[in-house]
Residue frames relative to the residue before (quaternion, step in Angstrom):
aa qw qx qy qz dx dy dz
M 1.0000 0.0000 0.0000 0.0000 0.00 0.00 0.00
H 0.6338 0.5300 -0.3387 0.4502 3.61 1.00 -0.81
R 0.6492 0.5228 -0.3217 0.4492 3.57 0.95 -0.85
L 0.6521 0.5097 -0.3074 0.4695 3.60 0.99 -0.84
A 0.6469 0.5101 -0.3161 0.4707 3.57 0.96 -0.89
A 0.6541 0.5024 -0.3243 0.4632 3.61 0.95 -0.81
E 0.6494 0.5091 -0.3318 0.4573 3.60 0.95 -0.80
W 0.6604 0.4958 -0.3184 0.4655 3.59 0.92 -0.81
T 0.6330 0.5237 -0.3458 0.4533 3.60 0.98 -0.76
R 0.6561 0.5025 -0.3166 0.4656 3.57 0.92 -0.88
A 0.6936 0.4563 -0.2711 0.4871 3.62 1.08 -0.71
G 0.5298 -0.6546 0.4074 0.3534 3.60 1.23 -0.04
R 0.4850 0.6587 -0.4273 0.3851 3.56 1.28 0.27
K 0.4993 -0.6589 0.4819 0.2903 3.58 -1.05 0.82
V 0.2352 -0.7652 0.5871 0.1205 3.59 -0.88 1.00
T 0.0711 0.7914 -0.5955 0.1185 3.55 -0.55 1.29
P 0.6177 -0.5350 0.3971 0.4177 3.65 -1.11 0.45
T 0.6571 0.5179 -0.3192 0.4451 3.61 0.92 -0.88
A 0.6698 0.4898 -0.3054 0.4670 3.58 0.88 -0.92
L 0.6553 0.4987 -0.3228 0.4665 3.59 0.96 -0.79
R 0.6417 0.5162 -0.3257 0.4645 3.62 0.92 -0.83
T 0.6525 0.5052 -0.3201 0.4653 3.55 0.93 -0.83
A 0.6649 0.4992 -0.2933 0.4720 3.58 0.91 -0.92
L 0.7092 0.4482 -0.2711 0.4719 3.61 0.93 -0.86
G 0.3778 -0.7537 0.4608 0.2772 3.57 1.17 -0.60
H 0.7949 0.0828 -0.0650 0.5976 3.62 1.23 -0.04
G 0.5246 0.6393 -0.4676 0.3122 3.52 -1.36 0.00
S 0.4197 -0.6934 0.5166 0.2761 3.57 -1.08 0.67
Y 0.5933 -0.5990 0.4030 0.3561 3.52 -1.15 0.67
S 0.6377 0.5114 -0.3589 0.4505 3.60 0.97 -0.62
T 0.6387 0.5024 -0.3438 0.4707 3.64 0.95 -0.68
I 0.6728 0.4935 -0.2960 0.4650 3.57 0.90 -0.98
T 0.6545 0.5137 -0.3136 0.4576 3.58 0.96 -0.86
S 0.6542 0.4967 -0.3222 0.4706 3.60 0.97 -0.82
A 0.6562 0.4966 -0.3187 0.4703 3.62 0.94 -0.83
L 0.6401 0.5168 -0.3271 0.4651 3.58 0.99 -0.83
R 0.6557 0.5050 -0.3280 0.4555 3.59 0.92 -0.82
D 0.6192 0.5219 -0.3356 0.4812 3.66 1.05 -0.74
W 0.6651 0.5016 -0.3101 0.4582 3.58 0.90 -0.90
K 0.6546 0.4930 -0.3234 0.4731 3.59 0.92 -0.77
G 0.6289 0.5440 -0.3169 0.4562 3.56 1.05 -0.80
E 0.6566 0.4972 -0.2984 0.4822 3.59 0.98 -0.85
R 0.6806 0.5048 -0.2889 0.4455 3.53 0.97 -0.89
Q 0.7276 0.4269 -0.2338 0.4834 3.56 1.01 -0.81
A 0.4833 0.7110 -0.4348 0.2679 3.63 1.08 -0.45
P 0.7074 0.4529 -0.3165 0.4408 3.66 0.75 -0.84
T 0.7737 0.3407 -0.1878 0.5000 3.60 1.05 -0.65
N 0.3012 0.7712 -0.5091 0.2351 3.59 1.20 0.48
A 0.3746 -0.7687 0.4817 0.1917 3.52 -0.56 1.20
L 0.6690 0.5057 -0.3057 0.4508 3.55 1.23 -0.40
A 0.4681 0.6721 -0.4609 0.3418 3.62 1.22 -0.08
V 0.0947 -0.7763 0.6230 0.0179 3.54 -0.93 0.99
P 0.4913 -0.6485 0.4818 0.3254 3.56 -0.89 0.94
V 0.5047 -0.6717 0.4481 0.3057 3.59 -0.99 0.80
T 0.7743 0.2293 -0.1462 0.5715 3.58 1.01 -0.69
I 0.0996 -0.7632 0.6371 0.0398 3.52 -1.03 0.89
A 0.3561 -0.7328 0.5374 0.2176 3.51 -0.82 1.01
H 0.0994 -0.7964 0.5966 0.0077 3.58 -0.77 1.12
P 0.5108 -0.6063 0.4903 0.3620 3.49 -1.07 0.61
P 0.5648 -0.6336 0.4077 0.3368 3.60 -0.95 0.71
A 0.6193 0.5865 -0.3519 0.3855 3.57 1.15 -0.39
L 0.4943 0.6785 -0.4298 0.3325 3.60 1.24 -0.22
P 0.4546 -0.6809 0.4880 0.3026 3.59 -0.88 0.81
D 0.6630 -0.5196 0.3654 0.3960 3.58 -1.25 0.47
D 0.6399 0.5261 -0.3544 0.4338 3.67 0.91 -0.69
T 0.5895 0.5458 -0.3730 0.4641 3.61 1.16 -0.50
H 0.6391 0.5139 -0.3181 0.4757 3.59 0.98 -0.86
T 0.6501 0.5089 -0.3084 0.4725 3.56 1.00 -0.85
E 0.6490 0.5222 -0.3084 0.4593 3.55 0.98 -0.84
L 0.6503 0.5024 -0.3049 0.4815 3.59 0.96 -0.90
R 0.6517 0.5128 -0.3169 0.4603 3.59 0.96 -0.87
L 0.6502 0.5041 -0.3051 0.4797 3.59 0.99 -0.84
L 0.6499 0.5103 -0.3106 0.4698 3.59 0.98 -0.84
R 0.6418 0.5041 -0.3233 0.4790 3.60 1.01 -0.83
E 0.6528 0.5101 -0.3121 0.4650 3.60 0.94 -0.89
A 0.6615 0.4959 -0.3117 0.4684 3.59 0.98 -0.82
L 0.6380 0.5192 -0.3162 0.4727 3.56 1.04 -0.75
E 0.6463 0.5012 -0.3089 0.4855 3.59 0.99 -0.79
A 0.6573 0.4954 -0.3171 0.4712 3.59 0.97 -0.80
A 0.6451 0.5130 -0.3109 0.4732 3.59 1.01 -0.82
T 0.6413 0.5036 -0.3219 0.4811 3.60 0.98 -0.83
S 0.6547 0.5122 -0.3094 0.4619 3.59 0.91 -0.84
A 0.6681 0.4863 -0.3009 0.4761 3.57 0.94 -0.90
M 0.6455 0.5041 -0.3408 0.4615 3.64 0.98 -0.74
E 0.6427 0.5176 -0.3297 0.4585 3.56 1.00 -0.75
A 0.6384 0.5187 -0.3212 0.4693 3.61 1.04 -0.82
L 0.6525 0.5095 -0.3109 0.4668 3.54 1.03 -0.86
R 0.6359 0.5289 -0.3204 0.4619 3.57 1.04 -0.81
R 0.6426 0.5105 -0.3158 0.4762 3.59 0.98 -0.89
D 0.6545 0.5123 -0.3044 0.4653 3.62 0.92 -0.94
A 0.6589 0.4939 -0.3139 0.4727 3.60 0.91 -0.86
A 0.6508 0.5053 -0.3261 0.4635 3.58 0.95 -0.81
D 0.6497 0.5104 -0.3080 0.4717 3.59 1.02 -0.83
Q 0.6498 0.5038 -0.3105 0.4770 3.57 0.95 -0.86
L 0.6401 0.5218 -0.3164 0.4667 3.56 0.98 -0.79
E 0.6419 0.5170 -0.3102 0.4738 3.54 0.96 -0.87
Q 0.6619 0.4999 -0.3059 0.4673 3.61 0.91 -0.95
A 0.6446 0.5136 -0.3261 0.4629 3.57 0.95 -0.84
Y 0.6566 0.5104 -0.3152 0.4572 3.57 0.98 -0.85
V 0.6369 0.5163 -0.3291 0.4684 3.57 1.00 -0.75
R 0.6356 0.5131 -0.3176 0.4815 3.59 1.02 -0.88
Y 0.6371 0.5213 -0.3329 0.4599 3.60 0.95 -0.88
E 0.6818 0.4844 -0.3064 0.4546 3.58 0.79 -0.93
T 0.6286 0.5371 -0.3261 0.4583 3.60 1.03 -0.79
L 0.6733 0.4919 -0.2809 0.4753 3.54 0.92 -0.96
Q 0.6285 0.5348 -0.3305 0.4579 3.52 1.02 -0.83
R 0.6527 0.5060 -0.3097 0.4712 3.60 0.89 -0.93
R 0.6573 0.5103 -0.3074 0.4615 3.57 0.90 -0.94
M 0.6479 0.5210 -0.3147 0.4580 3.57 0.95 -0.85
L 0.6523 0.5105 -0.3143 0.4638 3.58 0.96 -0.86
V 0.6226 0.5253 -0.3348 0.4738 3.59 1.00 -0.80
E 0.6635 0.5096 -0.2939 0.4623 3.61 0.92 -0.95
V 0.6404 0.5140 -0.3205 0.4722 3.58 0.97 -0.83
D 0.6526 0.5101 -0.3036 0.4709 3.57 0.94 -0.95
T 0.6479 0.5150 -0.3123 0.4663 3.62 0.99 -0.88
A 0.6606 0.4971 -0.3098 0.4695 3.57 0.96 -0.88
R 0.6244 0.5230 -0.3388 0.4710 3.60 0.98 -0.78
Q 0.6671 0.4996 -0.3154 0.4537 3.59 0.88 -0.87
R 0.6372 0.5231 -0.3300 0.4598 3.56 1.04 -0.79
V 0.6359 0.5163 -0.3300 0.4693 3.58 0.98 -0.84
A 0.6473 0.5165 -0.3161 0.4630 3.58 0.94 -0.92
D 0.6579 0.5066 -0.3051 0.4663 3.60 0.95 -0.92
I 0.6546 0.4988 -0.3198 0.4696 3.62 0.94 -0.82
Q 0.6614 0.5020 -0.3181 0.4575 3.57 0.93 -0.84
A 0.6501 0.5149 -0.3169 0.4602 3.56 1.01 -0.81
H 0.6478 0.5078 -0.3033 0.4801 3.57 1.06 -0.89
S 0.6564 0.5105 -0.3114 0.4600 3.58 0.94 -0.86
Q 0.6461 0.5024 -0.3198 0.4774 3.58 0.98 -0.85
A 0.6464 0.5125 -0.3257 0.4619 3.62 0.94 -0.79
A 0.6607 0.4935 -0.3085 0.4741 3.56 0.95 -0.82
L 0.6386 0.5139 -0.3223 0.4736 3.64 1.04 -0.74
D 0.6440 0.5078 -0.3181 0.4756 3.57 0.99 -0.87
D 0.6404 0.5254 -0.3104 0.4665 3.58 0.97 -0.87
A 0.6692 0.4806 -0.3070 0.4764 3.62 0.86 -0.92
R 0.6427 0.5062 -0.3384 0.4650 3.64 0.95 -0.69
A 0.6414 0.5053 -0.3257 0.4766 3.59 0.98 -0.78
R 0.6465 0.5054 -0.3224 0.4719 3.61 0.93 -0.78
E 0.6358 0.5330 -0.3253 0.4536 3.55 0.98 -0.84
T 0.6366 0.5256 -0.3158 0.4677 3.58 0.99 -0.84
I 0.6647 0.4929 -0.2974 0.4762 3.59 0.92 -0.90
L 0.6630 0.4943 -0.3135 0.4668 3.62 0.93 -0.85
R 0.6388 0.5143 -0.3439 0.4574 3.60 0.99 -0.76
Q 0.6391 0.5163 -0.3230 0.4699 3.58 0.99 -0.83
Q 0.6574 0.4920 -0.3156 0.4755 3.60 0.92 -0.83
L 0.6280 0.5308 -0.3299 0.4637 3.57 1.04 -0.80
D 0.6443 0.5114 -0.3135 0.4744 3.58 0.93 -0.88
T 0.6526 0.5123 -0.3196 0.4578 3.59 0.94 -0.86
F 0.6670 0.4909 -0.2993 0.4738 3.62 0.96 -0.91
R 0.6235 0.5222 -0.3486 0.4659 3.64 1.02 -0.66
E 0.6455 0.5097 -0.3299 0.4634 3.60 0.97 -0.83
K 0.6628 0.4856 -0.3116 0.4773 3.59 0.92 -0.85
A 0.6284 0.5205 -0.3386 0.4685 3.60 0.99 -0.78
A 0.6549 0.4957 -0.3276 0.4669 3.60 0.91 -0.82
R 0.6504 0.5024 -0.3269 0.4666 3.62 0.95 -0.79
L 0.6671 0.4950 -0.3065 0.4647 3.53 0.91 -0.89
Q 0.6302 0.5296 -0.3333 0.4596 3.56 1.03 -0.78
G 0.6389 0.5231 -0.3148 0.4681 3.56 1.07 -0.82
Q 0.6526 0.4933 -0.3199 0.4781 3.57 1.00 -0.78
L 0.6407 0.5109 -0.3371 0.4636 3.62 0.98 -0.80
D 0.6439 0.5186 -0.3284 0.4568 3.56 0.94 -0.84
A 0.6521 0.5077 -0.3145 0.4670 3.60 0.96 -0.86
L 0.6586 0.4875 -0.3206 0.4752 3.58 0.95 -0.78
G 0.6357 0.5325 -0.3266 0.4534 3.56 1.01 -0.81
E 0.6611 0.4960 -0.3191 0.4638 3.59 0.97 -0.71
G 0.6302 0.5250 -0.3324 0.4656 3.59 1.06 -0.65
H 0.6766 0.4570 -0.3029 0.4916 3.65 0.99 -0.50
N 0.6708 0.5033 -0.2889 0.4619 3.53 1.03 -0.55
K 0.5679 0.5855 -0.4015 0.4165 3.67 1.08 -0.22
P 0.4964 -0.6475 0.4815 0.3201 3.57 -1.00 0.80
A 0.5198 -0.6351 0.4650 0.3322 3.57 -1.04 0.66
S 0.3971 -0.7293 0.4993 0.2473 3.60 -0.87 0.83
T 0.3450 -0.7262 0.5680 0.1757 3.54 -1.05 0.87
S 0.0714 0.7988 -0.5960 0.0388 3.50 -0.65 0.92
């Protein structure tokens, strides 16, 4: 991973945990972030602007309070450097945690969207099946209605014929 990050840096490409994970094809973000942090620390160590030499040559004529003041300043600088590094680590950890939460929420959202889409498709399929069923029943009922109308018309014709036979005067022979 360090070699890949170095190659990307030389090429002017931005080195991020996501890009590295994509290029590697595997690995947890926390492991990649930790390794990337180590690599950046190694890379920046020689040029760290906050590095202070441990020993400072002083002219022998400096009074003791100057040595004390320099020692206190050095200690304050070391404490500030340590605090800044701790803050940087905390910020990187918080960023990593936020990124993991973001990815988790994004995956959950995509699952919910897919589930909703499937529900809509199921409802549409069920509605279409119910509509097709209702249309088929309508066709059957219309055919039955036509059949009953034809029978009613035939029966009405038979009734009319019978009625005419009763209404005729009896013939005298």
